[in-house]
N, C-alpha and C positions, 0 to 999 in steps of 0.2 A: 520863796518867790517873791516875788516884786507884788505891792495890791491894787496894781492896776486893775480894773475892771474891763473898762468899753477902752479898746482898741481900734484903731484906724491908721489908715495910709493909703499911700497914692503908687502904683506901678503902671509903668509905659513898655507897651512896644510896638513898634513901627507906628502903624496913626491910633492903636490902640489907648485907651486908656480906662484903667480900673481905680474905683475906688471902694473898701473894703471898709468894713466894723465889725471887729472881732469881739466877742463876746464869749467867758468860758460857758461852756455846757454841754450837748450829748456829740458833736460833731457834723450837724447839719448846716449845710454848705446849701445858700440859698442866689442864683446870678440871676439878675433883671427879673425876679418876682416867679421866676421856676426851679423846678429843681437842677442838683447842680449834675443827676443823670439825663435830665431834660435835655438843658441847654448845651452840654457837650457829650453829643452820642458816643463817643469811639474811647477804647480803653486807654491809648496812647496820650489823647488830649486830657481825661482823667488825672492820668499818673503826673502828666506837667504840674496842675492846680496842686497834686497832694503831696509832691516832691518833700515841701519843705517840712510838712507834718510829718511824715516818714524818716526823713534826715534827723531830726530831731524828738520821736520818741514822741508825739505827741498827738498822733494818730485819737480822733473823737474825741479829743478834751475842749476842743471851739465849736461854737456855732460862729458861722462866716455869712454876713450878708455884703453880697457884693451887687454894682452896680456898674455896665460896661458898657461902653459907646467905642463905636468907632474900630476899623480896621476888617479886619476878620473874624473870624472863630480860633485861629492856628494863633492869632496877632492879639488875641483878649485874652486865652490861655497862659500865654506868656505873661503879660502885665498883669493878670489875678495871681500867678504865682511871685512876681516880685513884691507887689502887695502884700501877699503872707508873708513872704521871709521878713520883710522890713517891718511889720509887725509885730513877726516872732522876737525879733533882736531888742524892740522896745519893750515887750514882756519880760526877758529874761536876757540883759547885757551878755552872757557869759555861753548863750544858742551861738551866739555870733562864730565861736573859735568851731563849732561845729556845721553851720551855716557854708561860709563863706568858702571851704574848699572846694564845694560841688559847684561855685557859681552861680547860688540861687541869689546874689545881693547884685551883683552886675547887669546894668541896664543896658541890652542889647542894643546899641548902637547902629545896627544896619536899618536903612531906611530907602525909603523907594527912589530910585534915581532919575530928577527932572528932565522931564522932556525938553530939547534943544530946540530954537527954531530953525527951522528951514529943514525938519525932519519930522519924518510922521511919527517916532518916537524918541527914548531915550537914547538909544543907539543905531537904531535901524534906519538906511535910507531908503528913498525914494530908486526903484529899480531903474536901471543906468541903464541906458539904449547910446549902443557904440553908433550904431546909422539910422 
């Protein structure tokens, strides 16, 4: 494996941006100064973040420090997942073949649709009155 000790990567989803720093260690994940389980309270969100490690069989091999901002908790979880997947491919380029088929290296392009002028929202219309 590579001799890289300190890995960093950026992931984005919707309006969320996550910058991570990965170091070989015991598997501790800290997000915005809080523990992983405290910041992401539900199991599906935790599994979203751990997916790159699970598919590459590197669970509990890296300590991850995350700075996430913008968007909501689901967007941040997706951004963290992308950043971890990118960092793992930097660590070991051979892992790309394992991670990519699961769609973990693809940046989700879906964004919130903009509000249009003359309307209350992106697609909503004001109430129509026939008379």
